[in-house]
N, CA, C and O atoms as a printed pandas DataFrame, in Angstrom:
     atom_number atom_name residue_name chain_id  residue_number  x_coord  y_coord  z_coord
0              1         N          UNK        A               1  -20.502  -15.554   34.036
1              2        CA          UNK        A               1  -20.077  -14.163   33.998
2              3         C          UNK        A               1  -18.656  -14.053   33.434
3              4         O          UNK        A               1  -18.376  -13.183   32.610
4              5         N          UNK        A               2  -17.748  -14.956   33.892
5              6        CA          UNK        A               2  -16.383  -14.931   33.374
6              7         C          UNK        A               2  -16.358  -15.186   31.868
7              8         O          UNK        A               2  -15.569  -14.590   31.135
8              9         N          UNK        A               3  -17.227  -16.071   31.428
9             10        CA          UNK        A               3  -17.298  -16.367   29.999
10            11         C          UNK        A               3  -17.681  -15.111   29.215
11            12         O          UNK        A               3  -17.088  -14.820   28.176
12            13         N          UNK        A               4  -18.663  -14.374   29.709
13            14        CA          UNK        A               4  -19.119  -13.155   29.048
14            15         C          UNK        A               4  -18.008  -12.106   29.022
15            16         O          UNK        A               4  -17.814  -11.446   28.001
16            17         N          UNK        A               5  -17.294  -11.944   30.099
17            18        CA          UNK        A               5  -16.181  -10.990   30.151
18            19         C          UNK        A               5  -15.087  -11.426   29.180
19            20         O          UNK        A               5  -14.518  -10.593   28.475
20            21         N          UNK        A               6  -14.790  -12.718   29.139
21            22        CA          UNK        A               6  -13.782  -13.239   28.218
22            23         C          UNK        A               6  -14.159  -12.987   26.773
23            24         O          UNK        A               6  -13.314  -12.594   25.969
24            25         N          UNK        A               7  -15.417  -13.208   26.434
25            26        CA          UNK        A               7  -15.887  -12.959   25.063
26            27         C          UNK        A               7  -15.772  -11.480   24.706
27            28         O          UNK        A               7  -15.386  -11.138   23.589
28            29         N          UNK        A               8  -16.103  -10.605   25.648
29            30        CA          UNK        A               8  -15.995   -9.164   25.404
30            31         C          UNK        A               8  -14.545   -8.757   25.189
31            32         O          UNK        A               8  -14.260   -7.936   24.317
32            33         N          UNK        A               9  -13.626   -9.315   25.966
33            34        CA          UNK        A               9  -12.206   -8.998   25.804
34            35         C          UNK        A               9  -11.685   -9.460   24.452
35            36         O          UNK        A               9  -10.940   -8.733   23.795
36            37         N          UNK        A              10  -12.067  -10.651   24.031
37            38        CA          UNK        A              10  -11.637  -11.160   22.727
38            39         C          UNK        A              10  -12.188  -10.271   21.614
39            40         O          UNK        A              10  -11.464   -9.931   20.678
40            41         N          UNK        A              11  -13.463   -9.894   21.708
41            42        CA          UNK        A              11  -14.059   -9.025   20.691
42            43         C          UNK        A              11  -13.348   -7.675   20.646
43            44         O          UNK        A              11  -13.135   -7.126   19.565
44            45         N          UNK        A              12  -12.983   -7.140   21.799
45            46        CA          UNK        A              12  -12.277   -5.862   21.853
46            47         C          UNK        A              12  -10.896   -5.974   21.227
47            48         O          UNK        A              12  -10.483   -5.086   20.481
48            49         N          UNK        A              13  -10.184   -7.042   21.518
49            50        CA          UNK        A              13   -8.857   -7.238   20.928
50            51         C          UNK        A              13   -8.929   -7.369   19.419
51            52         O          UNK        A              13   -8.090   -6.810   18.713
52            53         N          UNK        A              14   -9.900   -8.085   18.918
53            54        CA          UNK        A              14  -10.055   -8.245   17.478
54            55         C          UNK        A              14  -10.396   -6.899   16.839
55            56         O          UNK        A              14   -9.871   -6.577   15.773
56            57         N          UNK        A              15  -11.251   -6.124   17.461
57            58        CA          UNK        A              15  -11.648   -4.832   16.911
58            59         C          UNK        A              15  -10.481   -3.843   16.882
59            60         O          UNK        A              15  -10.432   -2.971   16.014
60            61         N          UNK        A              16   -9.549   -3.970   17.817
61            62        CA          UNK        A              16   -8.425   -3.034   17.900
62            63         C          UNK        A              16   -7.193   -3.518   17.152
63            64         O          UNK        A              16   -6.202   -2.792   17.075
64            65         N          UNK        A              17   -7.228   -4.694   16.616
65            66        CA          UNK        A              17   -6.056   -5.234   15.938
66            67         C          UNK        A              17   -5.835   -4.528   14.611
67            68         O          UNK        A              17   -6.688   -3.773   14.143
68            69         N          UNK        A              18   -4.680   -4.784   14.013
69            70        CA          UNK        A              18   -4.372   -4.160   12.729
70            71         C          UNK        A              18   -5.288   -4.709   11.647
71            72         O          UNK        A              18   -5.986   -5.696   11.878
72            73         N          UNK        A              19   -5.301   -4.091   10.471
73            74        CA          UNK        A              19   -6.215   -4.516    9.409
74            75         C          UNK        A              19   -6.009   -5.984    9.048
75            76         O          UNK        A              19   -4.941   -6.551    9.278
76            77         N          UNK        A              20   -7.037   -6.579    8.487
77            78        CA          UNK        A              20   -6.930   -7.959    8.040
78            79         C          UNK        A              20   -5.802   -8.071    7.032
79            80         O          UNK        A              20   -5.763   -7.334    6.047
80            81         N          UNK        A              21   -4.900   -8.980    7.277
81            82        CA          UNK        A              21   -3.794   -9.155    6.351
82            83         C          UNK        A              21   -4.171  -10.197    5.309
83            84         O          UNK        A              21   -5.043  -11.035    5.536
84            85         N          UNK        A              22   -3.518  -10.134    4.193
85            86        CA          UNK        A              22   -3.730  -11.108    3.152
86            87         C          UNK        A              22   -2.377  -11.604    2.711
87            88         O          UNK        A              22   -1.355  -10.974    2.983
88            89         N          UNK        A              23   -2.369  -12.699    2.051
89            90        CA          UNK        A              23   -1.135  -13.279    1.554
90            91         C          UNK        A              23   -0.773  -12.591    0.245
91            92         O          UNK        A              23   -1.529  -12.655   -0.724
92            93         N          UNK        A              24    0.380  -11.935    0.215
93            94        CA          UNK        A              24    0.763  -11.220   -1.002
94            95         C          UNK        A              24    1.035  -12.175   -2.153
95            96         O          UNK        A              24    1.149  -11.740   -3.299
96            97         N          UNK        A              25    1.139  -13.448   -1.876
97            98        CA          UNK        A              25    1.248  -14.429   -2.960
98            99         C          UNK        A              25   -0.050  -14.487   -3.762
99           100         O          UNK        A              25   -0.077  -15.013   -4.874
100          101         N          UNK        A              26   -1.122  -13.945   -3.192
101          102        CA          UNK        A              26   -2.416  -13.912   -3.880
102          103         C          UNK        A              26   -2.521  -12.762   -4.872
103          104         O          UNK        A              26   -3.555  -12.604   -5.520
104          105         N          UNK        A              27   -1.456  -11.946   -5.006
105          106        CA          UNK        A              27   -1.440  -10.858   -5.981
106          107         C          UNK        A              27   -0.965  -11.411   -7.322
107          108         O          UNK        A              27    0.059  -12.090   -7.394
108          109         N          UNK        A              28   -1.708  -11.119   -8.367
109          110        CA          UNK        A              28   -1.321  -11.561   -9.711
110          111         C          UNK        A              28   -1.788  -10.528  -10.729
111          112         O          UNK        A              28   -2.508   -9.588  -10.393
112          113         N          UNK        A              29   -1.376  -10.713  -11.956
113          114        CA          UNK        A              29   -1.805   -9.895  -13.095
114          115         C          UNK        A              29   -1.653   -8.391  -12.839
115          116         O          UNK        A              29   -2.570   -7.612  -13.101
116          117         N          UNK        A              30   -0.485   -7.996  -12.325
117          118        CA          UNK        A              30   -0.212   -6.577  -12.086
118          119         C          UNK        A              30   -0.035   -5.877  -13.429
119          120         O          UNK        A              30    0.736   -6.319  -14.280
120          121         N          UNK        A              31   -0.763   -4.781  -13.599
121          122        CA          UNK        A              31   -0.695   -3.996  -14.827
122          123         C          UNK        A              31   -0.540   -2.523  -14.452
123          124         O          UNK        A              31   -1.332   -1.992  -13.674
124          125         N          UNK        A              32    0.472   -1.869  -15.003
125          126        CA          UNK        A              32    0.690   -0.443  -14.789
126          127         C          UNK        A              32   -0.052    0.313  -15.887
127          128         O          UNK        A              32    0.221    0.136  -17.075
128          129         N          UNK        A              33   -0.992    1.156  -15.473
129          130        CA          UNK        A              33   -1.829    1.862  -16.443
130          131         C          UNK        A              33   -1.409    3.307  -16.652
131          132         O          UNK        A              33   -1.567    3.834  -17.753
132          133         N          UNK        A              34   -0.875    3.967  -15.618
133          134        CA          UNK        A              34   -0.666    5.399  -15.744
134          135         C          UNK        A              34    0.333    5.909  -14.718
135          136         O          UNK        A              34    0.591    5.271  -13.698
136          137         N          UNK        A              35    0.884    7.070  -15.017
137          138        CA          UNK        A              35    1.702    7.854  -14.099
138          139         C          UNK        A              35    0.930    9.135  -13.822
139          140         O          UNK        A              35    0.385    9.741  -14.744
140          141         N          UNK        A              36    0.877    9.555  -12.555
141          142        CA          UNK        A              36    0.202   10.794  -12.185
142          143         C          UNK        A              36    1.126   11.624  -11.304
143          144         O          UNK        A              36    1.908   11.083  -10.522
144          145         N          UNK        A              37    1.026   12.954  -11.442
145          146        CA          UNK        A              37    1.839   13.834  -10.611
146          147         C          UNK        A              37    1.104   15.132  -10.342
147          148         O          UNK        A              37    0.553   15.755  -11.249
148          149         N          UNK        A              38    1.106   15.529   -9.073
149          150        CA          UNK        A              38    0.543   16.816   -8.678
150          151         C          UNK        A              38    1.572   17.934   -8.849
151          152         O          UNK        A              38    1.218   19.113   -8.864
152          153         N          UNK        A              39    2.853   17.556   -8.980
153          154        CA          UNK        A              39    3.942   18.528   -9.102
154          155         C          UNK        A              39    4.993   17.985  -10.062
155          156         O          UNK        A              39    6.055   17.542   -9.625
156          157         N          UNK        A              40    4.712   18.013  -11.382
157          158        CA          UNK        A              40    5.610   17.403  -12.356
158          159         C          UNK        A              40    7.027   17.975  -12.330
159          160         O          UNK        A              40    7.971   17.278  -12.701
160          161         N          UNK        A              41    7.196   19.221  -11.904
161          162        CA          UNK        A              41    8.538   19.801  -11.834
162          163         C          UNK        A              41    9.346   19.250  -10.660
163          164         O          UNK        A              41   10.573   19.345  -10.659
164          165         N          UNK        A              42    8.672   18.676   -9.662
165          166        CA          UNK        A              42    9.345   18.111   -8.488
166          167         C          UNK        A              42    9.393   16.592   -8.494
167          168         O          UNK        A              42   10.316   15.997   -7.938
168          169         N          UNK        A              43    8.425   15.974   -9.106
169          170        CA          UNK        A              43    8.291   14.518   -9.011
170          171         C          UNK        A              43    7.846   13.990  -10.377
171          172         O          UNK        A              43    6.716   14.220  -10.810
172          173         N          UNK        A              44    8.753   13.283  -11.041
173          174        CA          UNK        A              44    8.472   12.801  -12.387
174          175         C          UNK        A              44    8.471   11.294  -12.499
175          176         O          UNK        A              44    8.681   10.599  -11.505
176          177         N          UNK        A              45    8.239   10.782  -13.686
177          178        CA          UNK        A              45    8.177    9.336  -13.899
178          179         C          UNK        A              45    9.429    8.600  -13.414
179          180         O          UNK        A              45    9.341    7.459  -12.961
180          181         N          UNK        A              46   10.575    9.240  -13.506
181          182        CA          UNK        A              46   11.817    8.591  -13.059
182          183         C          UNK        A              46   11.834    8.353  -11.552
183          184         O          UNK        A              46   12.611    7.525  -11.076
184          185         N          UNK        A              47   10.995    9.058  -10.787
185          186        CA          UNK        A              47   10.950    8.901   -9.336
186          187         C          UNK        A              47   10.142    7.683   -8.888
187          188         O          UNK        A              47   10.237    7.254   -7.739
188          189         N          UNK        A              48    9.361    7.142   -9.793
189          190        CA          UNK        A              48    8.546    5.967   -9.473
190          191         C          UNK        A              48    8.548    5.036  -10.682
191          192         O          UNK        A              48    7.504    4.572  -11.138
192          193         N          UNK        A              49    9.746    4.782  -11.181
193          194        CA          UNK        A              49    9.950    3.982  -12.387
194          195         C          UNK        A              49   10.011    2.498  -12.017
195          196         O          UNK        A              49   11.088    1.905  -11.958
196          197         N          UNK        A              50    8.851    1.918  -11.774
197          198        CA          UNK        A              50    8.757    0.526  -11.349
198          199         C          UNK        A              50    8.192   -0.337  -12.472
199          200         O          UNK        A              50    7.386    0.117  -13.283
200          201         N          UNK        A              51    8.630   -1.579  -12.498
201          202        CA          UNK        A              51    8.071   -2.561  -13.420
202          203         C          UNK        A              51    6.904   -3.272  -12.732
203          204         O          UNK        A              51    6.654   -3.056  -11.546
204          205         N          UNK        A              52    6.205   -4.106  -13.465
205          206        CA          UNK        A              52    5.138   -4.914  -12.867
206          207         C          UNK        A              52    5.688   -5.774  -11.732
207          208         O          UNK        A              52    5.059   -5.899  -10.681
208          209         N          UNK        A              53    6.860   -6.365  -11.947
209          210        CA          UNK        A              53    7.474   -7.183  -10.891
210          211         C          UNK        A              53    7.858   -6.338   -9.680
211          212         O          UNK        A              53    7.730   -6.794   -8.544
212          213         N          UNK        A              54    8.332   -5.100   -9.914
213          214        CA          UNK        A              54    8.670   -4.206   -8.809
214          215         C          UNK        A              54    7.437   -3.857   -7.975
215          216         O          UNK        A              54    7.511   -3.784   -6.749
216          217         N          UNK        A              55    6.316   -3.643   -8.640
217          218        CA          UNK        A              55    5.079   -3.334   -7.919
218          219         C          UNK        A              55    4.680   -4.520   -7.048
219          220         O          UNK        A              55    4.308   -4.345   -5.888
220          221         N          UNK        A              56    4.756   -5.708   -7.599
221          222        CA          UNK        A              56    4.469   -6.905   -6.811
222          223         C          UNK        A              56    5.404   -6.983   -5.617
223          224         O          UNK        A              56    4.969   -7.265   -4.501
224          225         N          UNK        A              57    6.689   -6.735   -5.847
225          226        CA          UNK        A              57    7.675   -6.775   -4.761
226          227         C          UNK        A              57    7.375   -5.694   -3.714
227          228         O          UNK        A              57    7.507   -5.941   -2.516
228          229         N          UNK        A              58    6.976   -4.510   -4.157
229          230        CA          UNK        A              58    6.608   -3.450   -3.216
230          231         C          UNK        A              58    5.547   -3.951   -2.237
231          232         O          UNK        A              58    5.707   -3.817   -1.024
232          233         N          UNK        A              59    4.467   -4.526   -2.760
233          234        CA          UNK        A              59    3.394   -4.981   -1.879
234          235         C          UNK        A              59    3.829   -6.166   -1.015
235          236         O          UNK        A              59    3.283   -6.365    0.070
236          237         N          UNK        A              60    4.793   -6.946   -1.473
237          238        CA          UNK        A              60    5.306   -8.042   -0.657
238          239         C          UNK        A              60    6.178   -7.533    0.484
239          240         O          UNK        A              60    6.154   -8.095    1.579
240          241         N          UNK        A              61    6.940   -6.485    0.243
241          242        CA          UNK        A              61    7.836   -5.926    1.263
242          243         C          UNK        A              61    7.135   -4.954    2.214
243          244         O          UNK        A              61    7.520   -4.828    3.376
244          245         N          UNK        A              62    6.111   -4.275    1.716
245          246        CA          UNK        A              62    5.426   -3.246    2.508
246          247         C          UNK        A              62    4.590   -3.890    3.610
247          248         O          UNK        A              62    4.229   -5.065    3.550
248          249         N          UNK        A              63    4.303   -3.077    4.609
249          250        CA          UNK        A              63    3.394   -3.534    5.665
250          251         C          UNK        A              63    2.081   -2.776    5.533
251          252         O          UNK        A              63    2.055   -1.606    5.151
252          253         N          UNK        A              64    1.013   -3.454    5.851
253          254        CA          UNK        A              64   -0.293   -2.824    5.787
254          255         C          UNK        A              64   -0.463   -1.945    7.017
255          256         O          UNK        A              64   -0.171   -2.361    8.138
256          257         N          UNK        A              65   -0.939   -0.722    6.794
257          258        CA          UNK        A              65   -1.111    0.243    7.877
258          259         C          UNK        A              65   -2.466    0.926    7.746
259          260         O          UNK        A              65   -3.105    0.871    6.695
260          261         N          UNK        A              66   -2.885    1.554    8.801
261          262        CA          UNK        A              66   -4.098    2.371    8.770
262          263         C          UNK        A              66   -3.813    3.647    7.986
263          264         O          UNK        A              66   -2.669    4.101    7.936
264          265         N          UNK        A              67   -4.836    4.225    7.380
265          266        CA          UNK        A              67   -4.676    5.470    6.639
266          267         C          UNK        A              67   -4.100    6.569    7.527
267          268         O          UNK        A              67   -3.292    7.373    7.062
268          269         N          UNK        A              68   -4.493    6.616    8.774
269          270        CA          UNK        A              68   -3.991    7.621    9.721
270          271         C          UNK        A              68   -2.476    7.505    9.895
271          272         O          UNK        A              68   -1.801    8.521   10.055
272          273         N          UNK        A              69   -1.938    6.307    9.867
273          274        CA          UNK        A              69   -0.491    6.115    9.982
274          275         C          UNK        A              69    0.210    6.754    8.785
275          276         O          UNK        A              69    1.222    7.435    8.952
276          277         N          UNK        A              70   -0.324    6.537    7.573
277          278        CA          UNK        A              70    0.254    7.187    6.395
278          279         C          UNK        A              70    0.208    8.705    6.541
279          280         O          UNK        A              70    1.193    9.397    6.283
280          281         N          UNK        A              71   -0.925    9.200    6.951
281          282        CA          UNK        A              71   -1.114   10.646    7.090
282          283         C          UNK        A              71   -0.178   11.247    8.136
283          284         O          UNK        A              71    0.407   12.307    7.913
284          285         N          UNK        A              72   -0.037   10.574    9.274
285          286        CA          UNK        A              72    0.714   11.134   10.401
286          287         C          UNK        A              72    2.212   10.870   10.355
287          288         O          UNK        A              72    2.982   11.629   10.943
288          289         N          UNK        A              73    2.647    9.807    9.669
289          290        CA          UNK        A              73    4.051    9.393    9.781
290          291         C          UNK        A              73    4.824    9.328    8.466
291          292         O          UNK        A              73    6.024    9.057    8.480
292          293         N          UNK        A              74    4.178    9.566    7.352
293          294        CA          UNK        A              74    4.861    9.493    6.054
294          295         C          UNK        A              74    4.594   10.766    5.266
295          296         O          UNK        A              74    3.495   11.319    5.307
296          297         N          UNK        A              75    5.613   11.224    4.549
297          298        CA          UNK        A              75    5.445   12.379    3.684
298          299         C          UNK        A              75    4.674   11.971    2.433
299          300         O          UNK        A              75    4.829   10.864    1.918
300          301         N          UNK        A              76    3.848   12.884    1.964
301          302        CA          UNK        A              76    3.052   12.656    0.761
302          303         C          UNK        A              76    3.922   12.954   -0.462
303          304         O          UNK        A              76    4.307   14.102   -0.681
304          305         N          UNK        A              77    4.230   11.944   -1.244
305          306        CA          UNK        A              77    4.978   12.143   -2.489
306          307         C          UNK        A              77    3.983   12.579   -3.562
307          308         O          UNK        A              77    2.929   11.960   -3.709
308          309         N          UNK        A              78    4.300   13.627   -4.309
309          310        CA          UNK        A              78    3.324   14.173   -5.247
310          311         C          UNK        A              78    3.155   13.388   -6.552
311          312         O          UNK        A              78    2.400   13.816   -7.426
312          313         N          UNK        A              79    3.851   12.233   -6.705
313          314        CA          UNK        A              79    3.639   11.466   -7.933
314          315         C          UNK        A              79    3.526    9.975   -7.631
315          316         O          UNK        A              79    3.984    9.485   -6.599
316          317         N          UNK        A              80    2.901    9.279   -8.571
317          318        CA          UNK        A              80    2.624    7.855   -8.360
318          319         C          UNK        A              80    2.400    7.165   -9.696
319          320         O          UNK        A              80    2.157    7.802  -10.721
320          321         N          UNK        A              81    2.489    5.851   -9.649
321          322        CA          UNK        A              81    2.000    5.029  -10.748
322          323         C          UNK        A              81    0.782    4.291  -10.221
323          324         O          UNK        A              81    0.640    4.070   -9.018
324          325         N          UNK        A              82   -0.092    3.915  -11.144
325          326        CA          UNK        A              82   -1.312    3.227  -10.743
326          327         C          UNK        A              82   -1.720    2.238  -11.818
327          328         O          UNK        A              82   -1.291    2.319  -12.969
328          329         N          UNK        A              83   -2.549    1.317  -11.413
329          330        CA          UNK        A              83   -2.987    0.311  -12.360
330          331         C          UNK        A              83   -3.967   -0.657  -11.735
331          332         O          UNK        A              83   -4.707   -0.316  -10.813
332          333         N          UNK        A              84   -3.956   -1.870  -12.258
333          334        CA          UNK        A              84   -4.865   -2.911  -11.783
334          335         C          UNK        A              84   -4.072   -4.154  -11.428
335          336         O          UNK        A              84   -2.938   -4.342  -11.869
336          337         N          UNK        A              85   -4.690   -4.989  -10.630
337          338        CA          UNK        A              85   -4.131   -6.283  -10.278
338          339         C          UNK        A              85   -5.261   -7.190   -9.838
339          340         O          UNK        A              85   -6.403   -6.758   -9.682
340          341         N          UNK        A              86   -4.933   -8.428   -9.645
341          342        CA          UNK        A              86   -5.893   -9.372   -9.074
342          343         C          UNK        A              86   -5.387   -9.744   -7.695
343          344         O          UNK        A              86   -4.214  -10.068   -7.509
344          345         N          UNK        A              87   -6.295   -9.692   -6.730
345          346        CA          UNK        A              87   -6.010  -10.107   -5.357
346          347         C          UNK        A              87   -7.038  -11.161   -4.993
347          348         O          UNK        A              87   -8.236  -10.887   -4.929
348          349         N          UNK        A              88   -6.560  -12.355   -4.758
349          350        CA          UNK        A              88   -7.456  -13.478   -4.470
350          351         C          UNK        A              88   -8.537  -13.583   -5.541
351          352         O          UNK        A              88   -9.716  -13.765   -5.240
352          353         N          UNK        A              89   -8.111  -13.466   -6.799
353          354        CA          UNK        A              89   -8.955  -13.569   -7.987
354          355         C          UNK        A              89   -9.966  -12.435   -8.127
355          356         O          UNK        A              89  -10.849  -12.509   -8.982
356          357         N          UNK        A              90   -9.861  -11.392   -7.312
357          358        CA          UNK        A              90  -10.743  -10.226   -7.414
358          359         C          UNK        A              90   -9.986   -9.103   -8.121
359          360         O          UNK        A              90   -8.831   -8.832   -7.793
360          361         N          UNK        A              91  -10.628   -8.454   -9.083
361          362        CA          UNK        A              91  -10.010   -7.325   -9.776
362          363         C          UNK        A              91   -9.977   -6.116   -8.848
363          364         O          UNK        A              91  -10.983   -5.746   -8.242
364          365         N          UNK        A              92   -8.788   -5.507   -8.751
365          366        CA          UNK        A              92   -8.586   -4.379   -7.851
366          367         C          UNK        A              92   -7.759   -3.313   -8.559
367          368         O          UNK        A              92   -7.084   -3.595   -9.549
368          369         N          UNK        A              93   -7.817   -2.093   -8.047
369          370        CA          UNK        A              93   -6.926   -1.045   -8.518
370          371         C          UNK        A              93   -5.869   -0.816   -7.441
371          372         O          UNK        A              93   -6.046   -1.198   -6.284
372          373         N          UNK        A              94   -4.774   -0.190   -7.841
373          374        CA          UNK        A              94   -3.694    0.082   -6.895
374          375         C          UNK        A              94   -2.999    1.375   -7.277
375          376         O          UNK        A              94   -3.138    1.887   -8.387
376          377         N          UNK        A              95   -2.245    1.882   -6.312
377          378        CA          UNK        A              95   -1.393    3.036   -6.553
378          379         C          UNK        A              95   -0.162    2.894   -5.667
379          380         O          UNK        A              95   -0.260    2.499   -4.505
380          381         N          UNK        A              96    1.002    3.221   -6.232
381          382        CA          UNK        A              96    2.255    3.260   -5.478
382          383         C          UNK        A              96    2.858    4.639   -5.694
383          384         O          UNK        A              96    3.089    5.056   -6.829
384          385         N          UNK        A              97    3.112    5.343   -4.593
385          386        CA          UNK        A              97    3.683    6.692   -4.634
386          387         C          UNK        A              97    5.200    6.629   -4.535
387          388         O          UNK        A              97    5.760    5.660   -4.022
388          389         N          UNK        A              98    5.857    7.666   -5.028
389          390        CA          UNK        A              98    7.318    7.738   -5.028
390          391         C          UNK        A              98    7.902    7.705   -3.620
391          392         O          UNK        A              98    9.074    7.363   -3.464
392          393         N          UNK        A              99    7.145    8.040   -2.609
393          394        CA          UNK        A              99    7.614    7.994   -1.228
394          395         C          UNK        A              99    7.488    6.636   -0.573
395          396         O          UNK        A              99    7.570    6.531    0.650
396          397         N          UNK        A             100    7.288    5.586   -1.370
397          398        CA          UNK        A             100    7.193    4.194   -0.900
398          399         C          UNK        A             100    5.953    3.960   -0.036
399          400         O          UNK        A             100    6.006    3.258    0.974
400          401         N          UNK        A             101    4.840    4.561   -0.453
401          402        CA          UNK        A             101    3.545    4.275    0.149
402          403         C          UNK        A             101    2.582    3.912   -0.974
403          404         O          UNK        A             101    2.855    4.189   -2.143
404          405         N          UNK        A             102    1.478    3.306   -0.631
405          406        CA          UNK        A             102    0.524    2.939   -1.662
406          407         C          UNK        A             102   -0.754    2.375   -1.089
407          408         O          UNK        A             102   -0.955    2.330    0.125
408          409         N          UNK        A             103   -1.613    1.946   -1.994
409          410        CA          UNK        A             103   -2.853    1.302   -1.577
410          411         C          UNK        A             103   -3.285    0.302   -2.626
411          412         O          UNK        A             103   -2.865    0.349   -3.782
412          413         N          UNK        A             104   -4.136   -0.603   -2.184
413          414        CA          UNK        A             104   -4.879   -1.505   -3.060
414          415         C          UNK        A             104   -6.347   -1.277   -2.735
415          416         O          UNK        A             104   -6.734   -1.273   -1.567
416          417         N          UNK        A             105   -7.163   -1.087   -3.767
417          418        CA          UNK        A             105   -8.600   -0.869   -3.586
418          419         C          UNK        A             105   -9.343   -1.984   -4.298
419          420         O          UNK        A             105   -9.263   -2.122   -5.518
420          421         N          UNK        A             106  -10.062   -2.770   -3.527
421          422        CA          UNK        A             106  -10.918   -3.838   -4.066
422          423         C          UNK        A             106  -12.353   -3.488   -3.678
423          424         O          UNK        A             106  -12.660   -3.280   -2.504
424          425         N          UNK        A             107  -13.221   -3.426   -4.678
425          426        CA          UNK        A             107  -14.596   -2.952   -4.469
426          427         C          UNK        A             107  -14.479   -1.564   -3.847
427          428         O          UNK        A             107  -13.892   -0.674   -4.463
428          429         N          UNK        A             108  -14.999   -1.356   -2.686
429          430        CA          UNK        A             108  -14.895   -0.047   -2.022
430          431         C          UNK        A             108  -13.955   -0.085   -0.824
431          432         O          UNK        A             108  -13.917    0.866   -0.043
432          433         N          UNK        A             109  -13.201   -1.160   -0.665
433          434        CA          UNK        A             109  -12.304   -1.300    0.479
434          435         C          UNK        A             109  -10.869   -0.948    0.090
435          436         O          UNK        A             109  -10.303   -1.533   -0.833
436          437         N          UNK        A             110  -10.292    0.013    0.805
437          438        CA          UNK        A             110   -8.901    0.400    0.609
438          439         C          UNK        A             110   -8.033   -0.310    1.638
439          440         O          UNK        A             110   -8.416   -0.464    2.798
440          441         N          UNK        A             111   -6.852   -0.741    1.188
441          442        CA          UNK        A             111   -5.812   -1.257    2.075
442          443         C          UNK        A             111   -4.585   -0.404    1.810
443          444         O          UNK        A             111   -4.141   -0.275    0.668
444          445         N          UNK        A             112   -4.035    0.180    2.876
445          446        CA          UNK        A             112   -2.930    1.123    2.748
446          447         C          UNK        A             112   -1.618    0.450    3.151
447          448         O          UNK        A             112   -1.583   -0.403    4.038
448          449         N          UNK        A             113   -0.533    0.861    2.468
449          450        CA          UNK        A             113    0.766    0.231    2.666
450          451         C          UNK        A             113    1.870    1.266    2.789
451          452         O          UNK        A             113    1.821    2.332    2.174
452          453         N          UNK        A             114    2.860    0.930    3.593
453          454        CA          UNK        A             114    4.080    1.730    3.709
454          455         C          UNK        A             114    5.250    0.766    3.699
455          456         O          UNK        A             114    5.192   -0.302    4.308
456          457         N          UNK        A             115    6.307    1.144    3.008
457          458        CA          UNK        A             115    7.469    0.269    2.919
458          459         C          UNK        A             115    8.721    1.049    3.321
459          460         O          UNK        A             115    9.173    1.942    2.605
460          461         N          UNK        A             116    9.259    0.697    4.461
461          462        CA          UNK        A             116   10.473    1.336    4.964
462          463         C          UNK        A             116   11.723    0.682    4.398
463          464         O          UNK        A             116   12.822    1.211    4.566
464          465         N          UNK        A             117   11.579   -0.448    3.735
465          466        CA          UNK        A             117   12.718   -1.194    3.198
466          467         C          UNK        A             117   12.683   -1.293    1.678
467          468         O          UNK        A             117   13.199   -2.257    1.111
468          469         N          UNK        A             118   12.085   -0.317    1.015
469          470        CA          UNK        A             118   11.906   -0.386   -0.432
470          471         C          UNK        A             118   12.737    0.641   -1.203
471          472         O          UNK        A             118   12.499    0.839   -2.395
472          473         N          UNK        A             119   13.693    1.291   -0.567
473          474        CA          UNK        A             119   14.462    2.354   -1.234
474          475         C          UNK        A             119   15.111    1.861   -2.518
475          476         O          UNK        A             119   15.230    2.622   -3.479
476          477         N          UNK        A             120   15.534    0.601   -2.552
477          478        CA          UNK        A             120   16.194    0.094   -3.761
478          479         C          UNK        A             120   15.252    0.005   -4.953
479          480         O          UNK        A             120   15.710   -0.054   -6.094
480          481         N          UNK        A             121   13.947   -0.005   -4.711
481          482        CA          UNK        A             121   12.980   -0.038   -5.812
482          483         C          UNK        A             121   12.781    1.335   -6.445
483          484         O          UNK        A             121   12.364    1.441   -7.598
484          485         N          UNK        A             122   13.084    2.384   -5.682
485          486        CA          UNK        A             122   12.826    3.754   -6.120
486          487         C          UNK        A             122   14.141    4.491   -6.331
487          488         O          UNK        A             122   15.085    4.309   -5.561
488          489         N          UNK        A             123   14.210    5.312   -7.359
489          490        CA          UNK        A             123   15.411    6.096   -7.618
490          491         C          UNK        A             123   15.666    7.139   -6.543
491          492         O          UNK        A             123   16.810    7.366   -6.150
492          493         N          UNK        A             124   14.588    7.781   -6.061
493          494        CA          UNK        A             124   14.743    8.864   -5.111
494          495         C          UNK        A             124   13.803    8.710   -3.921
495          496         O          UNK        A             124   13.444    9.706   -3.292
496          497         N          UNK        A             125   13.403    7.496   -3.603
497          498        CA          UNK        A             125   12.435    7.301   -2.523
498          499         C          UNK        A             125   12.917    7.893   -1.214
499          500         O          UNK        A             125   12.118    8.467   -0.474
500          501         N          UNK        A             126   14.203    7.772   -0.903
501          502        CA          UNK        A             126   14.691    8.282    0.362
502          503         C          UNK        A             126   14.640    9.802    0.398
503          504         O          UNK        A             126   14.524   10.377    1.481
504          505         N          UNK        A             127   14.721   10.474   -0.747
505          506        CA          UNK        A             127   14.634   11.929   -0.789
506          507         C          UNK        A             127   13.210   12.412   -0.531
507          508         O          UNK        A             127   13.015   13.529   -0.052
508          509         N          UNK        A             128   12.222   11.590   -0.838
509          510        CA          UNK        A             128   10.833   12.009   -0.716
510          511         C          UNK        A             128   10.220   11.628    0.614
511          512         O          UNK        A             128    9.120   12.084    0.924
512          513         N          UNK        A             129   10.882   10.814    1.408
513          514        CA          UNK        A             129   10.307   10.400    2.696
514          515         C          UNK        A             129   10.656   11.386    3.780
515          516         O          UNK        A             129   10.259   11.204    4.931
């Protein structure tokens, strides 16, 4: 009986833990394809002017969070850059918003990121958070 209770507790802890993390060293071949903005008069390319290396650094510095955390605790920046990368040799798409949030999408799985220590990568990131 104790064994069964122990197994249930372990399964519950695993189910409630944060998303599966990956080694950001597994990110390669970052390519910036486009800039998008819902409000070009408020948020322009200069607000998310990152290089391929900056995008890699963003994902290395950011922490993976649930989508609800982004929704509830971070402001939505109306502009972003997006592109492709390889994660563990799998082709994925990504997006990084001017407010220092982003995602990586591999197949149909999204991984969401927030970076509280990335202001130096963005010209106005602190203004948009």
